[in-house]
N, C-alpha and C positions, 0 to 999 in steps of 0.2 A: 218425785216423778213415779207414776205408777200406771200400770195397765188396768188396775182394778179387776183382775181376772178372778180373784178370790176374796171372800170376806175374811177368811183366816189370814191374819198378818204374817204368820210364819210361812204359809204357803206362798203368799204373794212376794215375800222377800226372797224366797228360794227360787221362785220362777224368775225374778229379775236377775238373780245371781246367775242363772244358766244363760239368760239372754245377753248378759254383759260379755259373754265369750264369743258372740257372733263376730265382733270386730276382728278377731284374729282367726276366724274360720273354725272355731271350736263349737259352734252351735249355729243353728238355722232358725230364724225367727219364726217361720211358718211351722216347722216341726215342734218347736216349743210350745207355741199357742195351740196347735192341734192336740198335743198331748195334754195341755192344761184343760182343754174342753172336755176331756174324757174323765177327769179326776173328780171324785166326790169330795167337795170342799171339807177340809179338816180331817179327812179319813186317811190315816197313814198307810194302811194296806193298799188303798186305792192309789195313793201317790207312787208307791213302790211299784205296783203292778204296771201302771201306765207308762212310767218312765222306763221301766225294764223292757216293756214291749217295744217302745220306740227304739231304745238302744239295741235291742236284738235285730230289729228290722233293718236299722242303719248298718249295723255290723255285717249282717248278711249281704247287703248291697255292696259294702266295701270288698268282701271276699268275691262276689260276683265280678266286680270291676277288675280286681287283681288277677283273678283267674284268666282274664282276657287282656292282661297287661296294660290296663288303663291305670297307670301308676298314680297319677295326680287325683283322679276320681277316688281311687281307693284310700289314698292318704287322707283326703279331705273327709271321706265318710268315717274312717277309723277315728279321726280326732273328734268328730261329733259323737260318735258312739261311746267314746270314753267319758265325755262330759255327761251324757245321759245316763250311763251306768252310775256315775258318781251322784248324780241327782237322785236316782232311784233309792240308794241306801242311806240318804242323809237322815231320814227319820227312823232308822233302824240301828242306831249306834250305842244305845244304853246297855245292851247285852253283847259283850265281846264274843260270845259263843254262837250268836244268832246265825244260822246257816244262810239266811237271806242277805245279811251283811256281807258275809265272806264271798258268796257267789258274785254278788254285783261288784264288790270291791276288786275281786280277782279279775273279772272280765273287763272292768275299766282299765286295769293295768295292762292286760293283754292287748286291748285295742290300742292303747297309747303306744306300746312298744312295737306293735305292728305298723303304726303310723311312722314312728321314728325310723324304721328300716327303709322307708320310702322318702325320707327328707332329702332335699338338695343340700342342706347344711349338714355340718358334722354333728353326730350325736353318739355318745358312748354311754352305756350302762355301767355305773361305777359302784364299788363297795369301799366305803371309808372305814378303816380299822377304828374300832371304838370299844374299849373296855371288854376285851375278850371276844367280841362279836364285830358286826359291821353295820353301818348305816347305809340303807339302799339310797341311790342317787343317780343323777345323770350329769354328764359334761357335754355342753353344747358349745359349738364354735361356728363362725360364719362359713367356714369351709375347712377342708382337711389339710390345709398347708402346713399346719404346725407353727404358724407365725405366732410370735409372743405378743399377747394382748392383754389389756386391762380386763379384770374378771369380776363379774357380780356374783356373789354368793347369796342364795335364797333357800327358803324353806317354808313349809306350810304354816298355817295358823292352828287354831283350836280343833277344827273339824274338817281339815282338808287332807287328801293324799298329796304326795309330792307332784303327781302329774298335773294337778290343777294349777300349779305354778307355771306351766307353759304359757297360757294366755295372759296370766297375771304379771309375768316377769320375763320369761325367756324370749318370746317372740320379739317384743320391742327391744330387748337388749341386744340380740343377735343382728337384728336389722341395723343397729347402730354401730356395729363392729365390735361388740364385746364378746368375750366368753361368758358363759353362765354355768356355774356349778351349783346343782340343786342337791339337797339331802333330806331325808326324813329323820327327825330327832326323836327322842323318847317321847311318847304320848301321841305320835302322829303316824297315820297310815299303817303300813305293814310293820313298822317297828313297834306299833302298839298291838295290831291285830295278830300278828304272827309270833313276834318275840316277847310281847308283854312287858315292854319297857315303858315306864310311865314318866309323865312330865316331872321336871325338877326345876326349882327356881334358879339354881347356880348354873345358867345356861352357858357361861364361859367354858365349863368343863365339856360341853358338847361341841362348841364351835371351834375350840383349840385344835382337836385333831383334824377337823375339816380344813382349817387353814394350813395345818401341816401338810395335808394331802395336796392342797392347791399349790403350796410353795414348792413342792417337789416336782411338779409338772414342768416339762421344758417349754410348753406353750403358754404358760401363765407368767405374767409380769407381777412378781410377788410384792413389788413396791406400790402396785395399784389394784389393790383388793378392796371392793365395796361390799358391805353387808347390808342387805335390805330385809327389814322385817315388816310384814303387813298383818293386820288384824291382831291376833294374840302376839305375833311377832314384834308389834309395837312396844311391847314390854321385853320380850326375849332377846331381841337384837341389842337394845341399849344395855341390858344386863350383860350380855356377852361381851360388849365393848368395854365394860368396866374392868375386865380381866384379861382381855385379848387386845394387845396393843400393836398388832401388826396391820391393822386395818387402816386404809388411807381414807375412807369415807364410810358414813353410817346413815341410814334412812329408817325412820320410824313412822309408819303409816297405820294408825295414828299413834302418837306418843302416849305412853302410860308410865305413871310413876309408882302407883300403889293400887295393886288389884284388890288387895284385902278391903280397902275402904269401899270399892265399887261393889264387890259382891255382898259386903256387909249391909249395904243399903236395900239389898233385896230381902233382908230378914225382917219380919215384923218388929217394930220398935220395942214392943213389950217383951220380946224374946231375945233381943240382940245381945244385951250384956251377959245373959245366962248361957247363951250358945257359945259366945266367945270364951267363956270360963269353963266350957265342957260339961255343963249340967246335964245329966242323963234325961231328966224330965223335959227340959227344954229341947234337947235333940229329939226326943220321941215326938214332941208336939210339932217340931219342924218337919220331921219325916212323914207326917200326915199329908203334907202337900204333894208327896210323891204318889198318892192314890189317884191323882188325876193323870190320865195318860200323857197329856201334853207336858206337864211339869215333870213326869217321870223321864220323858225323852230329852227335854231341855236340860234339866239338871243331871239326869242319869248318865247322859253321854259325856258330860264334863267330869263327873265323878269316876266314871270308868277310865278316862284318860289319865287320871291321877292315881288309879288303883285303890279307890276309896268307896265304901258302900254305905256311908251315912251323909246326909246333907249337912249336918252340924259339923262333921269332921272335915268336909270339903271347904265349908266357910272358914274353919280354923286353918286349914292348909294354905288357903289363898293368903292369909296374913303374912306368909313367908315371902310372898312375891312383891317386893318393894325395893325401890332404888334409893330410898331417902338417905341411907347412910353410905351410898357408893356412887351417886351421880357425878361427883366431882372427879372420879377416876376415868371418865370417858374423855379421851384426848384428841380423837380425830374429828375432822370437820363433820358436822351433822345436819341433816335435814329433818326437821319435825313437821308433820302435817296435821292439820285439823279439818273438821268438816262440820258445817253448821247443823246437819241433820244425822249425825252419827253419835249416838249416846256414849260410845266408848272413847270419843275424842275430848271428853271434858277435862282431862288432864294434860292435853298436849301442850297448851300454852305454859303450864307449870313446868313441864319438863324442859321446854325450850329456854325459859328464863332462868332455869337453875344450872344450865350447863356453862362450864367456863371455856370449853373448846369453841372454836368458830361455828356458829350456828345460824341457819336460816329457818324461819317459820312460814309456812305456806297454809293458807285456808282455802278450802274449796266450798262451793256453794250450789245451792239448788238451781239458781238462775243460769249458771253456765252448764247445766246439765250434768254435773258431777256430784250431786247430793247423795247422801246414804253412806252405809258402812264401806269404807275402803273405796269411795268414790263411785260405788254402785255401777250404773250403766255408762259411766263416763270415763272408762279406762284409758282412751286416747288423751283425754284432757289431762288425767294424772300422769301418764307416761311422758307426755311432752314436757311438763314442768319438772318432773323428777329427773328425767334423764338430761336435760338441759342444765340443771344444776350439777348433776354428776359428771357431765362432760367437762364443765368448767372447773370443777373441784379437782378432778384428777389431772387435768391439764396443768393446773398450778402446782399440784403435787409432783408431777413429772418434771416440770421446770426447775423446781427447787432441788430435785435429786440430781439434775444434770448441771 
């Protein structure tokens, strides 16, 4: 499914990513398409300038409404402004010191937090203790009653701030009566941009203190914790579940087993073996690809999230991201999704078939309007099937506990 607004595939994909938020009020189709009309196809600075201009205008409108005590209008506009600021800096992430990145990222967080102060549902900004510092996050509940509820734990993917998880996970979770605990781990959002903590393969060391925090809360049913990983989280969440066994359910959308083999396929075949062996000449030849601005942003943003400045080193680092010797340590019921038009879903069936824990495998299609990475613009389709599975899984878990 495509609006064919841009010839540039990256731009088209990111426009659709913003449009996908409309279903939960975090984007407006008309605002997105009007912004796209002003963008010079394939020009990163034009992309930034036009999304930033839209975000700023919508944020100004939000403050105008708030000043006059129109709280619902203000909340809706703040949510849209947050998404538009996020869209603005997407193609400015390879340089972690880029002031354009920091300005747009900071303002998307401010807009989102301004929106949360106007929510009818309960929202709390939280800091999860982690290795001498903290992980930024949010705790959401349907209301402020303090009622003990099952809780969904979520986190961003490769290129998201934690606030983007609101339409991707929080809004549908809270509408169904769940708490939702979000956090930014190493390599993600402010934990990367401000604290310079980088991705690590042993994600159980990240999720364990988050589960500790959740289990201490009096409004969380610690026997009904579900970990949901989307995009890059389709590797990170299963990896966490291999070492954190207090989870009652796990979701991987899409499921990934071995990131090293996926990134290795992006290396020209004639260089692949030498790059994997760390040959300096092969590394230098591979780094020539970064002379192209689009390759620099695509790979450079990922390298930055790992604290790495060589493309060859990045390829070798990703070889550590594998579940092949740990997958049998996942014990909780697991939902693994796939998508016929998501190139990152090619290992989903392999993950599902390798699990010894109770497992369900779901595949999404273009025909049902849910094609593309993480079901693209079919978020309601994904959420219906995912939460129906989660409702039934946690109900069985609760029945066994009682």
